[in-house]
N, C-alpha and C positions, 0 to 999 in steps of 0.2 A: 521511278526507274532510273532517270538521269542522275538524281541525287545519290541513289545507292551506288551507281556505277562510279561516279566521281569520288564517293567516300572510299570505295575499295582502291580506286586508281591513285588518289592523292595521298592516302594514309597507309594502306597495307599492301600496296604493290611493291615490286622490287625497285621501281623508279621513284618511289616516294622518299627513299633515303632511310638509312638505319636509324638516324637520330629521331626523325619524326615518328617512325614506327615504335621505337622504344618509349618515347615520351607518351605517345598515345596509349600504349599498352599499360604503362605505369599509371596513367591518369585513370583509366577504367578500373584497374585493380584497386587503386586508392579510394575511388568513389564507392566501389562495391564493398570494400571492407568497412568504410565509414557508415554506410547505410545499414549493413549487417549488424555492426556494433550498436548503432542507435536503436534498432528495433529489438534486438535481443535484450539489451540492458533495460529498456523501458517495459518490455513485456514481463521480464523477471520481476521488476519492481511492481508491476500490476499484480502479479501473482502473490508477492509478499504482502502487499496492501490488502488484497482480497482475503488472504489467510488471517491477517490481524483482525480485519472486520468480522470475519466469520467467528473467530474466538470471542470477540467482544459481544457480538449478538447472541452467541450461544450461552454465555454465562451472565451477561449483564441485562437487567430489565430494560425494555424499550422505553418505559416512562417511569419517572419518579414523581409522585404527587405528594405535596406537603399541604397540610391544612393547619395553619397557625392557630386557629380557634379551638381545634381539637387537642386537648391536653392529655388524653389517655387513649389506650388501645380500643376500649369499648366505644368511645365517641367516634373514632376513625371508622370502625366497622359499621357504625350506624349512620355514617354520613352519606348523603345522596350520591356523591361522586363515586364512592366505593360500590354502591348498588348499581350505578350506571355502567361501570366497567364490567360488572359481573352479569349484566343482561345478556351479553354474548357468551354462551357456554364454552366457546373455544378460547376465549381470553382467560388468562391466568392472572389473578390479582391476590396479593398477600400483604398483610400489614407487617411492617418490620420496625425495629428500633436500632439506633446506632449511638455509640458513645466512644470518645477517646479514652484510652486506658494506658496504664503503665504495667509492663509485664516483668516479673522477676523469676528467674530460674532458681533451682535448688543450689546451683553453684554460684549464685550471686550476680549473674548477668542480667542487666536491665535493658529493656527496649520499649519504645513507644509503639502503640498499635491502635487498631480500631476494632471494637467488639460489635458484631452484628447479630442481633437476636431476631430470629424468624420462627415461623410455625413449622411443625413437622412436615406439612404438605409442601411448604416452600423448600425445605431442606431436601426432601425427596426429589422435587423437580430439579433442584440444583445438581444433585448427584446424578440424576438421569441424563441431564444435559452434558455433564462432565464425562460420563461413560460414553455417550454418543460421540463426543468429540474425540475421545481416546480411541474409539473403534474406527472412526474415519481416518485418524492419523495413522493407526496401525495398518489399515488396508492400503493407504496411500504409499507408505514407506515399505510395505511388505515385510514388516518386522514380526516380532513374536505375537502371540495371541493377546488381544486387548484385555485390560483389567475389567473385571465385573464386580461391582460392589454388592454388598449384602445389606438389606435394610437394617440388620442388627448393628451395622457400623454407625448408624446415626447416633449423635451424642444424646445422652439422657441427662438426668439430674446431676449437676456438678461436673459435666463433661463438655468438651469443646472440640471443634475441628480447627486445625491451624495450617496456614500456608507454609509451603516447604522452605521458602527463603527465610521466613521469619524463624522457623524452627532451627535452621542452620546457623543463623546469627546468634541464637540463644544457646545452641548446643544441646537441644532437647530432642527426645524421641517419643514415639507412641508409647503410651503407658506411664510417662513421666508426669509428675505433678508440678504445677507452676502457681505462682501467686499473682493475682490481678488486682490492681489498686486503681483508684480514681485519681486523676491529676489534681483534683481539688485539694488533695491531701498535702500538696506542696505548699499551699498557702496557710496551712494550720500553724498556730503558734507552737513553740517548742514544748514538748511534753505530751501533746495530744496525739492519739493514734489515728491514722487515716483509715478510711473504710477500705477493706480488702476482702478477697475471697480466694480460697485455695481450690483449684480445679484440676481435673485430669485430662490429659491430651488423649482423646479417643482415637483420632486418626489425623495423619498429616496428608494434605491434599496438594496436588500439582495441577494448576489451571493453565499454565503458560501465559498468564497475564501478570506482569510484574507488580502492579498495584495490589492485587489480591494476594499473590504469593508472599509478598514482602511485608504486608501490613495487617491482614485481616485474621481474626478468629471468629468462628461461627458457633452459635449455641441456640438451644431452644428457649425462646423467651418464656418467662414464667417458671423455668426449671433451674436456671443458672444465673449467677450474678444478681440475685435478688437484693443482696446487701448494698449494691451500688445504685439501686433504683431511684432513690430520693436525693441524689447529690446535685441535681439541677443541670447535669451535662448531657442527659439522655434526650434524644429527639426521635420522634416517630414519623412514619410516612407510609405510603402505599407504593408497592412495586408492581409493575404491570408488564406482562408479556402479551403482546397482541397476536391474534391468530394470523393476521396478514401484516407483516412489517412495512409493506409498501403503503399502507394507509396510516402511517405514523402521524403525519402532519394533520390529516383529517381528524383522527382521534384526538389529537392535542387540542385543536381548535374547538371541538365539540365539548371537551371537558373544561375548557377555560370559560365556558358559559356559566359555570359555577363561580361566582365572583370571589369567593373566599379561599381559593386554592392557588398554589403556584406549581408549575409543572416544568420539569427538566427532561429532555430526551437524552438518549444515550449519546447522541452527537454533541449535545451541549456539554455533557460531563467529560467527553473525550475530545473536546474542540482543540486543545493544545496538541494532542497527538496527531489528530487528523490534519491540522494545519502544518505540522512538521513534516508529515508524509507528503503532502502536496508540494511543499516548498522544496523538499529533497528531490522529488521527481522533476520539478520544474528546473532546478539548478543543474541537475545532471543532464537532463535533456538539452538545456541551453548549451552547455559546454560540448556535448557530443555533436550538436548542430554546428557549432563553430568549427569543430574538427572536420566535419563534412564539407563546410564551405571552403576551408583551406584546401582540401583534396579536390573539390570541384573547380577551384581557381586554376588548376593545371590545364583546363580546357582553353583558357586564355593563352597559355604558353604554346599549346599545340597549334591553335589557329594562327597566332601571330607568326610562329615559325613557318607554318604552311603557306601563309599569304606572302611572306617574304621570299620563299623559294619558288612559288608558282605564279609569279607576276606575268610571265610569258603565256602560261595557260589561261590566266584570267583575261589577258589581252585578246587571245584567240576567241574565247567565249564572247567577249564584247564585240569582236569583229563579225562573228557569225549571227549577231542580232540580239545578244543579251543586253538588256538595259541595266543601268546602275542598280536599280531597286531589285531586279531579278538576280543579279550577281550577289548582292548582299543577302537576299533571302536564301539563295542556294548554299552559301557558305555558313549561314546561320543554321540551316537544316543539317549540314554536315557535322557541325559542332554539337547540335542537339542529339543527333544519332549517337555520337561518341559518348555524351553524358548519359543518354537513356540506356545504353547497354550496361554501363556501370550501375545505374540506379536499379534497373530491372533485375539484374543478377543479384544485387545486394538485397532487394526486397524478397526475392525468391529464397535465397539462402537464409536470410534472417528470419523470415516467417516460418520456414521449414524447421529450423533449429528450435524456434520458440514453440511450435506445435509439438515437436518431439518432447521437449522439456515439460510442456503442459500435460502430456499423456504419461510421461515417465519422469517424475521429479528426481533431481539428482540428490542422492543421499550420501554425504561424506562428512557432515559436521557432527561433532559429538553432542548428543542430546543432553548430556549432563551439564553442558556449558551454555548452549544456545537454546532459546525457546523454539526456534524453527531449525530443526536439524536437517531439513531438506530445502533445496532451492526450487521453488515452483515457478510457473510462468502462466500468464493469462493473455492470450492473443486478443487484441482489440482491432477489429477489422476497419473501423472508422479511422484509426491511426495509420493503418497500412494505406488506405485510400488517400489520406492527407499527405503522407510522405510521397506518394506517387505524384500528386498534384503539385505540391510545393517544390519538389525536386525537379519536376518537369519545367516549371516556371523559371527556376534558378538556372537550369541548363540552357533554356531558350535565351534568356537575357544575357547570361554569361557568354553565349556564342555570338549574340548580336553585337556586343561591344567591339570585339576585334574585327568582326566581319564587315563593319562599316567602312574599314579602310580599303576594302575591295572596290568600292565606288570611286575611289580617288585614282585608281589605275587608269592611265591614258593609253589606249591601244597603240598609238603611233610611237610613243616613247618606249613602251615595254617591248615592242617587237624589234626595235633597233638595238636592244641590249644583247650583248654577245652571250651572257649567261643569265 
């Protein structure tokens, strides 16, 4: 009660002085804006990171299993590790093949790419995941009806699916024919013809994953690119979608018991991207924290000015029985209240804005240019609690530093002062 009365009397009463009131008000507004910006920016980054992770998990297998000793598709399908994964009927496991390729359009445009051969079941699963992601995105952005694929759109013999960015760089469209050659042909002596195959683009797909859209072509293994099968650049493996992605590490450790396998998780394959996202969040959070510290330092100015103007009031408090430690604690609490008002208002405003964006993503970016055409948010309550705790500690110690000078006020000297 006493601290609250002194807070109003010393800072916001008419006797406090216009300068103290204005600096105190600006201090609270600055702290509030800093905390608001800190929370909104970090929660928006949380939402973007969650959106990227959702896209990766939706289209990329949780596990990639390589068996160096298995040199063919049949050996992979007969391997115990493949049978172990399929023991759980909810797991989805398919054998795939990959190889680097050179693509030439009819207009003479060349691009490098990656050809991925999978089974019909794997392609259907991939297209269903893509459709589900498209439906979720359309519902979130409240755009037109989501696209629904037809099983007849799956590539057959001599046909492929191509990423949209790769098709744009080549200047090709659905129904066009392209020539796919093996990079090993670059090492052939002059006069020898490299292995190649002419294929039709059955469909151009958009996954919103830059690596897939800019590099990959998909085909049914055994039906397309058979002429490139024996060039020595093709590798096989097993792709696995787990029923419960939370058990990823547990499944990995279980499969590693087969000593002749190597396993990569989706996090291993995207480690550079995930590290960049963490580093970006850390750097932006650090700079915003420094901006908040600069705004919070205004508490020092308010208390220093207040203590210099209220030496007689401090002397009166000391005369009526306040000890030096009580005086320091009282003015520390006054500064803490000043900072807490700014922090609490910033947390409330920042969290409210973030919750609104989380429920209603902002849509104003052109989807033809950006993979994420909306700005999402994801509120992390542990971060809100952490901001309250850390900001409270900063406000307390920031108030204690200038409040210590109150203990140096000597009642006899201060009461003899005319002003």
